[in-house]
C-alpha angles and dihedrals in degrees: 000000000000127000130223131204116232113190112295096325095099131237117348128182113207098166094099115040094299096305111152138179091024094165091054089048092053094047092047091048092051091050091049090052089057091063111103119245143138092292095057091041091054092049092049093046095050093042093051093047102040108011136258095305090063090048089049091053090052090048093053090050091050092048091049089053090048090053089054089056091047094051092044092051092047090052092047096248094118089057085074090066091053094049104032116067091190094054092046092050094049094050091042094054093045091051093045091049092052093049090049089048090054091048091053090050091054092047090053094050116132137195117261114253101190096074133049108277093234091060101034125097114243097248138028106278120240125220112257092241089057091049089049089052091049091054092046095050094042089058105033094049093054108095090192088071091056092049090047092058092046090053101037110037100050090061088073097048120085117239090235095049111148093220114021097173092054091046088051092051092048093051091043091051090050091050091047094048092051090046090051091054091050094046092049088051089050090051092050093046094048093047092046092048091048091052095045093049089048092219111205118239094248092049091047089049091056092045087055090050090048089054087050089056090051090051089053090052091048091049092052090046091052091047091053095044119112131223111260 
């Protein structure tokens, strides 16, 4: 994609709905995806407990939730969260409650009794559709994600763009696709590491409970967060 100079404003790329600095956007998005959060914790927990397919299911749920935020922001719905303290608070508390609920579920995890311990996974396995739903709700109920897209994406769209919503969706889809690749890689790496280390069921159980404690902490942090 070529660049054009416009006066003294620097390089601008007008070939695609006013989107500019696409390479910088992609690099920044990849770096942002590396930051730990409830999404990556969920992927790692499910991958370690049930293999990479479970982590992949969580990833697809997370990416679906991200796409909801992208479309909402492009249509202006997410602007409500940035201007309405009441709307932000409602979504924040719902999201925090769900993350805490997930953390409690992980803390209460138990070993399976119906199979020999040497062969059994550490925790009761979840159906992939439930893992997908966990990923979806963990992401879509986090108002910070909506505010992130409102703050980050417009920086790469020219003020005179002919179609800002479409440019927003394109950039959001690129961000989401790159994030999906990273999250699938995280799922594969976690599952591979778990297999190679041959983590015993009891150790895996306590790792799962540790992750549950982290989810509780993240839920409390989200509940205490302020609108910015």
